[in-house]
TILO-819163 format. One record per residue: residue in one letter; x, y, z of N, C-alpha, C, O in turn. Coordinates in steps of 0.1 Angstrom, whole numbers, plus 2048, in hexadecimal, padded with zeros to 3 digits. Example, Ala and Ser with C-alpha at 12.3 -4.5 7.8 and 13.67 -1.06 7.14 Angstrom:
<pts>
a8847C784E87B7D384E8847DF84E88E7DF855;s8807EA8478897F584788180084F88680B850;
</pts>
This chain:
<pts>
mEC64EDB46EB84F3B4FEBE501B55EB6509B59;rECD504B55ED150FB58ECC519B4DEC9524B50;tECA516B40EC551EB34EB7523B38EB352FB38;tEAE515B3CEA051AB3FEA0521B4CE9852BB4A;lEA3522B56EA352AB65EA8538B5BEA0542B5A;rEB1539B55EB6549B54EAE54DB49EB0559B48;aEA5549B40E9954BB38E8E551B41E8B55DB41;aE8A547B48E7F549B54E7F558B58E76560B57;aE8F557B5EE8D564B67E93571B5DE9657CB62;vE9456FB52E9457AB47E8557DB40E80586B39;lE80572B43E6D573B3CE6B57AB45E69585B40;aE6957CB56E67580B5EE6958FB60E5F596B63;aE70591B5EE7E59AB62E765A8B54E725B4B55;aE795A0B48E765A7B3EE645ACB3AE615B4B32;sE5E5A5B40E4A5A0B3DE495B1B40E3F5B6B3B;mE545B9B48E515C8B4AE4D5CFB3CE435D7B3A;tE585CCB33E625D6B28E5C5D1B1DE585DAB14;mE595C5B1AE585C1B0DE475C0B09E3D5C1B10;tE475BEAFDE385BBAF6E375AEAF2E3F5A8AEB;aE295A7AF7E2B598AF5E22595AE7E1759CAE6;gE2458FADFE1B58BAD7E18595ACAE10592AC1;sE215A4ACAE1C5AAABFE245ACAB7E305ACAB9;pE1D5ADAAAE255AAA9AE2B5BBA9CE375BBA9B;sE285C3A9CE2D5D0A9DE275D9AA2E1B5DAAA1;rE2E5E5AABE295ECAB0E1D5F4AABE145F8AB1;aE205F5A9BE14602A96E075FBA98DFD600A9B;eE095EAA97DF95E5A99DF45E3AA7DE85DFAA9;tDFE5E7AB4DF85E4AC0DF15F0AC4DF25FAABF;lDE85EDAD0DE05F4AD4DE75FCAE0DEB5F5AE9;sDE7606AE1DEE60EAEDDE4613AF5DD8612AF2;aDEA619B01DDE61FB0BDDB62BB04DCF62CB00;dDE4634B02DDC63EAFCDD463BAEFDCB643AF0;rDD2637AE7DCD62FADCDC262AAE4DB762FAE1;aDC2622AEDDB161EAF2DAA62BAF7D9E62FAF4;vDB3631AFEDAC640B02DA4644AF6D98646AF8;qDA8646AECDA6652AE2D9B648ADFD9064DAE3;iD9A63CAD9D8F637AD6D7F636ADED73636ADA;aD88635AF1D7D635AF8D74642AF7D68641AF6;lD7D650AF8D7765AAF6D6E65EAEBD66668AEB;rD6F654AE1D64658AD4D5A650AD8D4F653AD8;hD5F643ADCD50635ADBD48634AEAD3C631AEA;sD50637AF5D4B633AFED3E638B06D3D644B09;pD36630B07D23636B0AD24644B14D1D64FB13;dD2E641B1DD2E64EB28D35658B22D3965FB2B;vD3A65CB16D3E669B10D3266CB0CD2C676B0F;vD2B660B01D20667AFCD1466DB07D0F679B06;nD12664B0FD0A66BB1BD0E677B20D07681B22;aD17677B21D1D688B27D1B690B1ED1469BB20;gD2268CB0ED1C699B03D0C69CB04D076A7B06;aD0568FB03CF7694B03CF169AB0DCE86A0B0B;sCF6698B1ACF66A4B25CF36B4B21CE96BBB22;vD036B7B1BD076C1B14CFC6C8B0ACF86D4B0B;lCF76BFB01CED6C4AF8CE06C2AFFCD76C8AF9;dCDB6BBB0BCD26BFB16CD56CDB1CCCB6D4B1A;aCDF6D3B22CE26DCB23CE26E9B18CDF6F4B1B;kCE46E7B11CE46F2B05CD46F4B01CD16FFAFD;gCC96E9B02CBC6E9B00CB66F2B0BCAD6FAB08;gCBB6F2B1DCB86FBB21CBB709B1FCB4711B25;vCC870FB17CCB71AB17CC2720B0CCBE72BB0C;yCBE716B02CB571CAF5CA5720AFDC9F72AAF9;gCA2716B08C94718B0DC96729B15C8E731B15;aCA472AB1DCA2733B24CA1740B1AC9A749B1C;yCA873EB10CA874CB03C9A751B00C9875DAFE;sC8F743B01C85745AFDC78752B06C6D756B04;gC80753B0EC7875AB1DC81768B1BC7B770B22;vC8B76DB14C8D77AB13C90780B06C9578BB05;lC8B775AF9C8D77AAEEC7E77BAE9C75774AEC;pC7F786ADEC70789ADBC6C77AAD1C74772ACC;hC5C77BAD1C58772AC5C4D776AC0C4377CAC4;vC50771AB4C4A774AA6C4576EA9EC4A765A96;sC39771A9FC2E765A8FC2776BA87C21774A8B;aC27767A7AC1F769A6FC1675EA6DC17752A70;sC0C769A66BFF761A61BF9764A53BFD76FA4F;vBF075EA4ABE9763A42BDC75AA46BDC74FA4A;aBD2764A43BC475EA48BBA763A3CBBC76FA37;rBB0759A38BA4755A2FB99757A37B9574FA3F;dB95763A34B83764A3AB7B769A31B7C772A29;nB7075BA34B6475AA2CB5A75BA38B5C753A41;nB4F763A39B42764A3FB39768A38B39772A31;vB2D75DA39B1E763A35B12760A40B10756A47;aB0D76BA41B0076CA49AF3771A44AF177CA48;sAEB76DA3DAE0769A38AD2769A40AD1760A49;gAC8772A3EABB770A44ABA778A53AB5774A5D;iAC1786A50AC1787A5EAB3791A5FAB379AA56;lAA9792A67A9F798A65A9C7A4A71A9A7A1A7D;sA9B7ADA6DA967B7A76A887C0A73A847C2A68;pA837C4A7FA787CAA7BA797D8A73A847DEA75;iA707DDA6BA6F7ECA66A667F7A6FA5A7F7A6E;vA6C7FFA77A66805A81A66817A79A7281BA78;iA6081DA77A59829A73A57836A7EA4E834A86;nA5D83FA7FA56847A8DA55842A9BA50848AA5;gA5A833A9CA5782CAAAA4C825AA6A46821AB0;iA45821A98A3881BA99A4080EA90A4880EA87;pA3A805A96A407F9A8BA3A7F9A7DA307FFA7F;tA3A7F7A75A387F4A67A2F7E7A62A277E6A59;gA357DEA6CA327D1A69A3C7CBA5DA3C7BFA5D;gA427D0A56A4E7CBA4EA587C8A52A5B7CCA5D;tA5F7C3A4CA6C7B9A4EA767C0A49A747C6A3E;fA857C0A52A8D7C3A48A977B5A45A987ACA4E;vA9B7B5A3EAA37A4A38AB27A7A35AB67AEA2B;qABA7A2A3EAC87ACA39ACE79CA35AC8791A39;dADA79DA2DAE2795A29AEF797A2CAF37A1A27;rAF6791A31B06799A31B1178BA2DB0E77FA30;eB1F793A24B25787A20B30792A25B3079FA25;sB3C788A27B4678FA27B53787A25B5377BA24;hB6178FA24B68785A1CB7878CA1CB7A799A1B;gB83784A1EB8E78AA1BB9C783A20B9B77AA29;tBA6787A1DBB1782A1FBBA787A27BBB792A22;tBC4787A35BC9791A40BD5785A42BD577BA48;pBDF78CA39BED787A43BEE794A49BEA79FA47;gBF978CA53BFD798A60C08790A67C0C784A64;iC0B796A6EC19793A79C16799A87C0F7A3A8A;sC1C792A8EC18793A9BC2678DAA6C2D784AA3;gC26796AB0C31794ABBC2F798AC6C267A0AC8;sC35792ACEC36798ADEC4A796AE9C55790AE9;wC4579DAEDC5379BAF6C577A2B03C557ADB06;sC5E797B08C5D79BB1DC6D7A4B1AC787A1B17;vC677B0B1CC767B8B1AC7D7B7B26C897B6B27;lC747B8B33C7B7B6B3FC727ACB4AC697B0B52;nC787A0B48C78795B4FC82793B58C8B78DB52;lC84795B64C8C792B6DC90783B6EC9A77CB6C;sC86781B70C8776DB74C8B76AB65C95763B63;sC8476EB59C8D765B4CC99765B4CC9F75BB49;iC9F774B50CAC77CB4DCB6771B57CC276EB55;eCB176DB5FCBB767B6ACB9754B69CC074CB6C;gCAC753B62CAF748B5DCB7744B51CBC739B50;lCB974FB48CC174CB40CD2749B43CDA742B3C;sCD3750B4ECE0750B55CE4744B58CEF73FB55;sCD573EB63CDA730B67CDB727B5DCE471FB5D;aCD5728B55CD771BB47CE371DB3DCE8715B35;kCE7728B41CF872AB37D00725B42D0B721B3E;sCFF725B4FD07722B59D04712B5AD0C70BB60;sCF770CB55CFC6FEB56CFB6F9B4FCF56EEB51;lD00700B3DD066FAB34D156FAB36D1B6F1B30;rD1E705B3FD2B703B3CD296F6B48D306EDB46;aD236F6B52D256E9B5DD246DCB57D2B6D2B5B;aD1B6DBB4BD1B6CEB40D2B6CEB3CD336C6B3F;kD2C6D8B35D396D6B31D446D2B36D4C6CAB30;qD456D6B42D4F6D4B49D4D6C4B4DD566BCB4B;rD416C1B54D3B6B2B53D446AAB48D4E6A3B4C;lD406ACB3CD446A6B32D506A0B32D52694B2F;aD5A6ACB36D676AEB37D706A3B43D7A69EB40;sD6A6A2B4FD6969DB58D6468EB52D69684B57;sD5D68DB4BD5767DB4AD62678B41D6566CB40;rD69684B37D7367AB30D80678B35D8766FB30;nD85681B41D8E67FB4BD8B66EB51D94666B52;dD8066BB55D7A664B5BD7C650B58D7E647B60;iD7A652B45D7764CB3ED8864AB3AD8C63FB39;aD8D653B39D9B651B36DA2649B40DA8640B3C;fDA264CB4BDA7641B5ADA2635B56DAB62DB51;nD9562FB56D8D621B55D9661EB4DDA0617B50;tD93624B40D9F61DB34DAC619B33DB060FB2D;rDB1620B3BDC0623B3EDC3612B49DCC609B48;rDB9614B52DB860AB5EDB55FAB59DBA5F1B5F;qDAC5F9B4DDA75F0B47DB15ECB3CDB55E0B3A;fDB55F5B35DC45EFB2DDCE5EBB37DD65E3B32;yDD05EEB40DDC5ECB45DDA5DFB4FDE45DCB55;eDCD5D8B51DC75CBB55DC85C4B4BDCC5B8B4D;aDC65C7B41DC85BEB33DD65BDB32DD95B1B31;vDE05C4B32DEC5BFB2FDF35BAB3ADFE5B5B39;kDED5BBB48DF25B1B54DEF5A4B52DF659BB54;sDE15A3B4ADDE598B45DE958EB3CDED583B40;vDEC596B31DF4591B29DFE58EB2DE01583B29;hE06595B35E15590B3CE12586B49E1A57DB4A;lE09585B52E06578B58DFF56EB50DFE563B56;aDFC56EB47DFB560B3DE0855DB38E0A551B38;gE12564B33E1E561B30E2455EB3BE2C555B39;vE23564B4AE2D558B51E2654EB52E2D544B54;aE1854CB52E1353FB54E16536B4AE1752AB4C;nE1753BB3EE1A530B33E2A52DB35E2F522B30;fE31535B3BE4252DB3AE44526B47E4C51EB49;aE3A52BB51E3B523B5BE39514B59E3F50AB5E;lE2B514B4EE27509B4AE314FDB43E324F1B44;hE39507B3CE45502B36E534FDB3DE5C4F8B37;lE50500B48E5D500B51E594F2B59E624EBB5D;aE4C4F0B5BE494E6B66E474DBB59E4C4D1B5C;rE424DCB4EE474CFB45E524C9B45E554BEB47;dE5C4D6B41E6D4D1B42E6E4CBB4FE724BFB4F;nE6B4CEB5CE704CAB65E6C4BBB67E734B2B6C;eE5B4B9B62E5C4AAB61E5F49FB56E5D493B57;rE634A8B4DE6B49AB44E78499B4AE7F48FB49;rE7D4A5B50E8A49FB56E8B497B61E95491B64;vE7D499B6CE7E48EB74E7B482B71E7D479B79;rE7447FB63E72473B5FE7C46EB5EE80464B64;aE85475B52E96470B50E9946AB5FE9945EB61;lE9A472B68EA1470B73E9C460B7AEA2458B80;fE8F461B77E89454B7FE8D449B76E94440B7A;eE8A448B68E92440B63E9D437B69E9E42CB6C;vEA6440B68EB743EB6BEB4438B7DEBE433B83;gEAA439B81EAA438B8FEAE43FB9AEB043ABA5;sEAE44DB96EB7457B9BEAB45DBA8EAF460BB3;vE9C45DBA4E90463BABE85458BACE8244FBA5;sE8145DBB8E72450BB6E65455BADE6245FBA6;rE6044BBB3E4E44CBAAE48454BADE3D457BA8;sE4D45BBB9E45466BBCE4B471BBCE47479BC5;dE54476BB4E59480BB2E51482BA2E4D48DB9D;vE52474B9BE4A478B8EE3E47BB8FE3947EB84;lE3547CB99E2747DB9CE2848CBA1E24495B99;kE2B48FBABE2F4A0BAEE344A7BA2E304B2BA0;aE3B4A1B9AE3F4ACB8DE2E4AEB86E284B8B88;qE2A4A3B80E1E49EB78E154ABB85E144B6B81;vE124A7B8EE0B4B1B98E0E4BFB92E044C4B8F;nE174C5B91E204CDB91E184D7B83E144E2B82;tE1A4CBB7BE184CEB69E0C4D4B67E0A4DEB60;aDFF4C7B6FDF84CBB6CDED4D6B72DE24D9B6E;qDF44DBB7DDF04E8B81DF74F4B7DDF34FEB82;sE034F5B73E064FCB6DDFD4FDB5EE00507B58;eDF34F5B5ADF24F3B50DE14FFB50DDC508B49;lDDF4F9B5CDD34FCB64DD450CB63DCC513B5C;dDDE512B6BDE051EB6EDE1527B5EDDC531B5D;sDEA521B52DEA525B48DDF529B3EDDF531B35;vDD5521B42DC7520B3CDC052BB46DBC537B44;sDC0526B4DDB9532B57DBF544B57DBA54DB5C;aDCC544B50DD2551B4CDCD557B3EDC8561B3B;eDD154BB37DCA54AB28DBB552B28DB855BB20;qDB154DB33DA454EB2CDA155DB36D96564B35;aDAE563B42DAA570B48DB057AB3EDAE586B40;vDB8576B31DBD580B29DAD584B1FDAA58FB1C;lDA7579B1CD9C57FB13D91582B1CD86586B18;vD9357FB29D8558AB2FD8D59BB2ED885A5B29;qD9859BB34D9C5A4B35D9B5ACB26D965B7B24;rDA15A7B1ED995B0B0CD8F5AFB09D8B5B3AFF;vD885A8B12D775B0B10D735B9B18D6B5C2B15;aD785B9B23D735C6B2ED785D2B23D715DAB1D;lD875D0B21D8E5DBB16D855E2B0ED825EEB0E;aD805D8B05D795DBAFAD6B5E0AFED655E7AF5;sD635DCB0AD555E2B0DD5E5EDB14D545F3B17;vD665F4B18D695FFB1DD6A60DB0ED66618B09;iD70604B0CD7560EAFCD69610AF5D6961AAEE;gD5F609AF6D57605AEAD565FEADDD4C5FEAD6;lD605F8ADCD615EDAD2D5D5DDAD4D585D9ADF;eD5E5D4AC8D605CAAC6D6C5C4ACCD765C8AC7;eD6E5BAAD6D785B2AD9D7E5AFACFD8A5B0AD1;gD795A9AC2D845A7AB6D895B0AADD915ADAA3;kD845BDAB1D8C5CCAB1D965D1AB5D9D5D9AAF;lD985C9AC3DA45D3AC7DAF5D0ABFDB55DAABB;gDB35C2AB9DBE5C1AB6DCA5BCAC2DC75BBACE;eDD75B8ABCDE45BBAC9DE55C7AD2DE35D3ACE;iDE95C4AE0DE85CDAE7DF45D1AEADFC5C8AEE;dDF95DDAEAE045DFAF1E0B5D9AFEE095E1B07;tE115D0B00E145CAB10E205D2B18E255CCB21;vE255DEB15E325E3B18E2D5EAB27E245F2B29;lE355E6B30E345EAB3BE3D5F4B43E425F1B4E;sE3F5FCB3DE4B605B41E4860CB4FE3D610B51;vE5560DB5AE4F613B62E5A61FB66E6661EB66;qE53627B69E5A638B6AE5963DB79E4D63FB7D;dE6163FB80E61646B8DE5F653B90E69659B93;hE5265BB8FE51668B8EE4F66CB9AE48666BA2;dE55675B9DE56682BA7E4D689BABE4F695BA9;yE3F684BB2E3668CBB2E35696BC0E3A693BCA;dE2C6A5BBEE316AFBC8E256ADBCCE1D6B1BC3;eE1D6A8BD8E0F6A7BDCE0A6B5BD9E016B7BD1;aE126C2BE2E0C6CFBE0E096D3BD6DFE6D9BD4;aE116D0BCCE106D5BC0E056CFBB7DFE6D6BB1;lE056C4BB6DF96BDBB4DEA6C0BB5DE16C1BAC;lDE96C3BC9DDC6C7BCCDD96D2BC4DD16D0BBA;aDDF6DEBC8DE16EBBBEDDC6E9BAEDD66F2BA9;eDE26DBBA6DDC6DBB99DCE6D5B9ADC56DCB94;aDCC6CDB9EDC36C7BA1DB46D3BA7DA86D0BA5;gDB76DCBADDAF6E8BADDAB6ECBA1D9F6ECB9D;rDB76F2B99DB36F9B8EDAF6F2B7FDAC6F8B75;nDAF6E3B80DB06DCB76DA26D5B76D996D6B6D;rDA16CFB82D976C4B83D886CAB7DD836D4B82;aD836C5B75D796C3B6DD696C5B79D616CEB7C;dD6A6B9B7CD636B5B84D5D6BFB90D516C2B94;lD6A6C4B95D696D4B9CD646DEB9DD5F6E5BA5;qD676E0B8ED666EDB85D536EBB7ED4B6F4B7B;aD506E0B7ED426DFB7ED386DEB8AD2C6E1B8A;aD3E6DAB93D376DAB9ED336EBBA2D286F0BA4;eD406F3BA3D3E700BA2D34708B9AD2B711B9E;iD37704B8FD2E70CB82D20708B87D17710B87;sD1D6F9B8CD0F6F5B8FD0A6FBB9ACFE6FAB9A;vD10701BA5D0D70ABB1D09714BAACFD714BA8;rD1071EBA2D0E72BB9FCFF72BB93CF9735B8F;aCFE71FB8FCF071EB83CE6717B90CDB71CB8F;aCE8710B99CD9714BA6CDA71FBA9CD2725BA3;qCE1726BAFCE1730BB3CD973DBA8CD0743BAE;aCDA740B9DCD5745B91CC373EB92CBA746B93;sCC2732B90CB772CB90CAE72EB9ACA3732B99;kCB672BBA7CAB732BB7CA5740BB2C99742BB1;mCB0749BAFCAC759BAFCA275BBA4C98761BA6;aCA4754B94C96752B8CC8F752B91C8675BB90;aC8D746B9CC7D743BA5C7B750BABC70754BA8;rC81758BB3C7B75FBB8C7A76DBB4C77776BBB;lC7D76DBA7C7B77ABA3C71778B96C6E780B8E;aC6B768B98C5D764B90C5476CB95C4A76EB8E;rC54774BA6C4A77BBAAC4978BBA9C41793BAD;vC5678FBA1C5579CB9BC4A7A0B8CC4679AB82;pC477ADB90C407AEB82C4A7B0B78C557B5B7B;yC457ADB6AC4C7ADB5DC447B5B52C387B8B4F;lC4E7B7B4DC497C2B3FC487B9B31C527B2B2E;tC3C7BBB29C3D7B2B1EC367BEB12C2F7C7B16;vC3A7BDB07C377C3AFDC317B9AF1C377AFAEE;sC267BCAECC217B7AE2C167BEAD6C0D7C6AD8;gC1A7B8AC6C147C1ABFC117BBAB4C197B2AB2;gC067BDAA7C047B6A9EC067C0A93C0A7CCA95;yC027BAA85C037C2A79BF77BCA70BF67B0A71;eBF07C0A68BE97BAA5FBEA7C1A56BEE7CCA59;iBE77BDA47BE87C2A40BDC7BCA33BDB7AFA31;nBD47C5A2BBCC7C2A21BC07BAA29BBC7AEA29;vBBA7C7A30BAA7B9A39BA27C0A2FB9F7CCA30;nB9F7B9A26B917BCA1BB857B6A23B867AEA2C;sB787BCA1EB697B5A20B5E7BCA17B607C6A11;rB537B5A18B4A7B7A12B3E7B3A16B3C7A7A1A;sB337BBA15B267B8A1BB1B7BEA12B1B7C8A0B;aB107B4A12AFF7B8A07AF67B6A15AF87B1A20;sAEC7BEA0FAE17C0A16AD87BDA0EADA7C0A02;tACC7B6A11AC07B3A0AAB27BCA11AB07BCA1D;vAA97C4A09AA07C9A11A957C8A0DA937CFA03;eA8A7C1A12A7E7BAA0EA767C2A18A797BEA23;pA6D7CCA18A667D3A1AA567CFA18A527CBA0C;pA4B7CFA25A3D7CDA20A377D7A1DA3E7E1A1F;gA2A7DAA19A247E3A13A1F7E4A09A247DBA02;nA137EDA03A127F09FAA0D7FF9F4A017FF9F1;pA1580B9F3A208059F0A298049FBA27809A06;pA377FC9F7A3B7FDA04A46807A09A4C810A03;fA47804A15A4E80FA18A5A812A17A5F81DA1B;aA5F80CA13A6E80AA0BA6D802A01A667F89FE;nA7A80C9F5A7D7FF9EAA7F7F49EDA847F49F9;pA7F7E79E8A867DE9EBA927DE9DFA917E39D4;gA9E7D69E4AA97D49DDAB47D19E6AB47CE9F2;vABD7D29DDACB7CD9E7AD37D99E8AD47E29E0;eAD97D89F4AE57E49F5AF37DA9F8AF37CE9FC;gAFB7E29F7B0A7DB9FAB187E69F8B187EF9EF;fB1E7E49FDB297E8A02B357E2A06B347D9A0F;nB417E4A00B527DFA02B577E6A0BB507F0A0D;sB5F7E6A12B677EEA1CB757E5A1CB737D9A19;sB837EAA1EB8F7E5A1CB987ECA25B987F8A25;tBA27E5A2DBAD7EDA36BBA7E8A32BBE7DCA32;dBC27F3A2EBCE7EDA2ABD97EAA36BE17E2A32;rBDA7EFA42BDC7EAA4ABD97ECA57BD67F7A5B;qBDB7E3A61BDA7E8A6FBE07E5A77BDF7D9A76;sBEB7E9A84BF07E6A8CBEE7EAA99BE77F4A9C;sBF47E3AA2BF27E3AAEBFD7E3AB7C077DEAB3;vBFE7E9AC4C0A7E7ACCC047E8ADEBFB7EFAE3;rC0B7E0AE4C057DEAF1C127DEAF9C1B7D7AF6;lC117E6B04C1C7E1B0DC167E1B19C0E7EAB1C;aC197D9B20C127D2B2CC187CCB36C1F7C2B33;lC177D1B48C1D7D1B52C177C4B5AC0D7C5B61;nC1F7B8B59C187ADB5DC1E7A9B6BC2A7A9B6D;wC127A5B78C177A1B84C10794B86C04794B89;dC17789B86C10778B8CC1077EB9AC1C77DB9D;fC0C781BA1C08783BAFC01775BB4C05772BBF;iBFB770BB0BF5763BAFBF5758BA6BEC756B9D;dC0074EBA8C03746B9FBFD735BA4BFE72AB9E;gBFB736BAABEF726BB3BFF71DBB8C00711BB7;lC0A727BC0C1571FBC6C1E719BB9C26710BBB;sC1D71EBB0C27719BA4C36720BA7C4071BBA3;sC3672EBADC42734BAFC4872DBBCC53728BBC;dC4172DBC7C43723BD1C48712BCEC5170CBD5;aC4370FBC6C4D700BC0C57701BBBC616FCBC0;rC5870ABAEC6370EBABC6B710BB3C74708BB4;nC6C71EBBEC7671EBC4C7D713BCFC89713BD2;aC72708BD2C76700BDCC7E6F7BD7C866F1BDE;sC7C6F4BC4C836EABBFC926F1BBEC9D6EBBC1;aC916FEBBBCA1705BB7CAA706BC6CB7706BC7;sCA2707BCDCAA706BDDCAF6F6BDFCBA6F2BE3;aCA66EFBDDCAC6E1BDDCB76DBBD4CC06D3BD9;qCB76DFBC7CC66E1BBBCCD6EABBFCD86EABB9;lCCC6F3BC8CD96FABCBCDF6F4BD7CEB6F5BD7;eCD96ECBE2CDE6E7BEFCE26DEBEDCEB6DABF5;rCDF6D4BE3CE86C6BDBCF46CCBD2CFF6C7BD2;aCF16D9BCACFF6DABC2D096DCBCED146D6BCE;iD086E5BD9D0E6EABE2D146DEBE9D206E1BEE;aD106D0BECD156C5BF6D1C6C1BE8D286BDBE9;aD186C1BDDD246BABD3D2B6C2BD2D2F6BFBDD;rD336CCBCED3B6D7BCDD426D2BE0D4C6CBBE2;dD3B6D6BE8D456D4BF6D4C6C8BF9D576C8BFF;aD456BBBF6D4A6AFBF5D556ADBECD606A9BF2;lD556B2BDCD616AFBD8D6E6BABDCD796B7BDA;kD686C7BE1D776CBBE7D7D6C5BF4D896C5BF7;rD726BFBFCD756B8C09D846AEC07D8F6ADC0D;nD796A8BFAD82698BF5D8E69CBEAD92693BE3;lD926A8BE9D9B6A9BE1DA96A5BE2DAF69DBDB;aDAE6ACBF1DB76ACBF5DBD69BBF9DC8696BF8;sDB1694BFEDB4681BFFDB567CBF3DBF675BF0;dDAB67FBEADAE676BDADBB678BD4DC266FBCF;vDC068CBD7DCC689BD2DD867EBDADE0677BD5;hDD6681BE7DE067BBF3DE066DBEEDEA667BEA;qDD4667BEEDD0655BE7DD5650BDADD7645BD8;aDD6659BD3DDB65ABC3DEC65ABC8DF3653BC1;lDEF65FBCFE0165EBD1E04657BD6E0F653BD2;vDFD64FBE3E00648BECDFF63BBE3E08632BE2;aDF363ABDCDF562ABD0DFD62CBC8E01621BC4;yE02635BC2E10637BBCE1F630BC0E26628BBA;hE1F637BCDE2B632BD5E28628BD6E30621BD0;dE22623BDAE20610BE0E2060ABD6E235FEBD6;gE1B610BC8E1D605BBEE2D605BBDE325FABBE;lE3260DBBBE4160EBBBE4960EBC3E54613BC1;aE46606BD6E4D603BDEE465F2BD9E4E5E9BDA;qE3A5F0BD6E395DFBD4E3F5DEBC8E425D2BC8;gE435E2BBEE4B5E2BB0E5A5DFBB6E605D4BB3;eE605E7BBDE6D5E2BC3E705D6BC9E7B5D0BC9;vE625D4BCFE635C7BDAE625BBBD5E675B0BDA;aE585BEBC7E565B4BBDE665B1BB4E6A5A6BB1;kE695BABB2E795B6BA8E7F5B5BB1E8A5B7BAD;rE815B1BC1E8E5ADBC9E885A0BCDE8F597BD2;gE7A59EBCAE7558EBCAE77584BC0E7B578BBF;lE7358FBB6E77583BA6E88580BA7E8C575BA3;dE90588BABEA0586BAAEA3578BB3EAB56FBB0;sE9957BBC0EA1573BCAE96561BC3E9A555BC5;aE8C564BBDE84556BBDE8C54FBAFE8B543BAD;sE93557BA8E99554B9BEA754CBA1EAB541B9D;eEAE553BACEBB54CBB2EB7541BB6EBE538BB3;nEAA540BC0EA5538BC6EA452BBBFEA7521BC6;lE9D52ABAFE9D521BA7EA6519BAAEA850FBB0;kEAE524BA1EBC51DB9DEC4515BA4EC950BBA0;lEC651FBB3ECA512BBCEC4506BBFECB4FCBC2;tEB4504BBEEB14FABC7EB04F1BB9EAF4E4BBB;qEAF4F5BADEB44EABA3EC04E6BA3EC04DABA4;qECB4EABA3ED84E2BA9ED94DDBB6EE44DABB9;kED04DBBBEED14D4BCCECC4C9BC6ED34BEBC6;yEBE4CABC0EB74C1BBAEC14B4BB6EC24A9BBB;nECB4BDBA6ECB4B3BA1ED94ABBA8EDE4A1BA2;vEDD4B0BB2EE84A7BBCEE04A0BC6EE6498BCD;gED34A3BC7ECB499BD1EC849EBDEEC3499BE8;sECF4ADBDBECC4B4BEEEBB4B9BF1EB54B8BFC;aEB74BDBE6EA84C1BE6EA14B8BE0EA64B0BD9;tE944B9BE2E894B1BE2E7E4BBBD3E7C4C7BD0;iE7A4ADBCCE6F4B6BC3E684BEBCBE684C9BC6;lE634BDBD3E5B4C7BDBE624D7BDAE5C4E1BD7;dE704D5BE0E744E1BE2E754E6BD0E734F2BCD;lE784E0BCBE7A4E3BBBE6F4ECBB6E714F7BB0;vE614E4BB8E544E9BB1E524F7BBDE4C502BB9;dE554F6BC9E504FFBD1E5A50CBCCE54517BCD;aE6950CBC5E71517BC3E6751ABB5E61525BB5;qE65513BAAE5C514BA0E5451EBA1E54528B99;vE4B51CBACE41522BAFE3F52DBB4E35535BB2;qE4C52FBC0E4E540BC2E56548BB5E59554BB7;lE59541BAAE5F548BA2E5054EB98E4F559B93;eE48546B98E3A54BB92E37553B98E3A55DB92;rE33554BA1E2E55ABADE3656DBACE30576BA7;aE3F56DBAFE4A577BAEE4C57BB9DE50586B9B;aE49575B94E4A57BB87E3A583B88E3858DB81;nE2F57DB8FE20580B91E22590B96E2159BB90;nE2558EB9FE26599BA9E315A5BA2E305B0BA6;rE385A2B9CE405AEB91E365B5B8AE365C1B8A;vE2B5AAB81E265AEB78E195B8B79E155C2B73;tE155AEB87E085BAB91E0E5C5B92E095CFB8C;aE1E5C7B9CE205D3B9EE215DEB96E215EAB9B;aE235DCB8AE285E3B7BE1C5E9B76E1C5F5B72;aE105E3B75E015E4B71DFF5ECB7EDFC5F7B7A;aDFF5EBB8ADF65F5B93E04603B93DFF60EB95;iE10602B92E18611B90E0F619B80E0A625B81;rE0E613B78E03618B67DF661DB72DF2629B73;vDF1614B79DE361AB7ADE5625B85DDF630B85;aDED622B8CDED630B97DF3641B8FDF064DB91;eDFC63AB85E01648B7EDF264EB7ADEE659B7D;aDEC642B72DDD64EB6EDD3651B74DCA658B70;qDD664AB83DCD64FB8FDD065DB8EDC7665B8D;vDDE660B8FDE1669B91DE0675B89DE0680B8E;dDE0674B7EDDD67DB75DD367EB73DD1689B6D;rDC6676B76DB7676B78DB6681B85DAF68BB83;vDBC680B91DB8687B98DBE697B99DB769FB9F;rDC769AB94DCE6A5B91DCA6ADB85DD06B7B82;gDBC6A7B7CDB56B1B73DBD6ACB66DB96B2B5C;kDC66A3B62DCF6A4B56DC46A4B4CDBB69DB4E;qDC56ADB3FDB96A9B33DC269EB2DDCE69CB2E;eDB9697B26DBA68DB21DBF693B10DC168AB07;
</pts>
């Protein structure tokens, strides 16, 4: 039994540094590897990347307001007009005759035309706003990647914790079964009562239930991890369950300064304010006159027409017959310079200005909130880390005490100075202490990830 107790203590204490059930380190899923997979497959990264594409579309749309527009065309025209009747007048006296004219024209006309708002202050400011929005979208993408990395690490260590807790529960079950067999043996020789056997059986049944629940928790946490990183649970493989803990000496002032420089969400908020300011200025400048240049160029403009004269009279006043002529134009160009002023636009400028003002207020509020909360975020992350270290130290001492207590209680029970309830209680305390040790170690690793997140550390 001493070997068993010693193994229990070693298992609980070493659960922080050993890899459970992994055939080789090369085949295990580490926290860094899980982050890499999540950054490729997570829907949040895809959505953030799509936001960057939307912002690029906004930049392209803004460029259309300041760049020239050019179009080309080729037209084929065929026009026929027949039976055009006109009275014949000689010296102001109608003759009663009729001038009948038929007309026909055709031609092929290639052409090119263009326009350019050479000086539109509203469009220029709108382009500046769109470029700032694109930079803000890129920073939000970086911020989303940091959030995804933290969430992945947090869920990864939850999965690791569940594996260790399942190991503790399984070993507690093994310990309970050994204890039940020993109590049965003592009962058969008359050293203990039937009640001790029943209590040992109850303890074994409870340990079996705890073991089943712990194994189920492992599956639940693996599924949650697979969902976070964007894979099927069956493709995760074995998880690297090493929970090594190191004591870092963080300086809060240095972390706060680093966070102010590197936090992507802060940078995105600041750029969003500038974009909103430019958008508001663009809305105001829409009331200012703007200058445009437009022009066109056409070549090979050809036409043909024919006229038929059918005058009355005997002899006729004019000789009947057909007259026709052709005309062509080698090229035709036009240029137009216009100063435009939309001084009445149906309140569209007022609507645009109101929308831009609301956007600016929201951007400023979001930026100020992030700045106000920056110091508290850093402080809370450090508090959580130091609290985890303290809990880990307390849990380690508790594990050592619980292991020693179980060993002493077992010795007392063997000589009859302790009851089966004392022994079961000592076993439960050991299991609880081992669970606390695992939980504290996982909390420390999560707190480390949180510190990296609030400081703006890039993955």
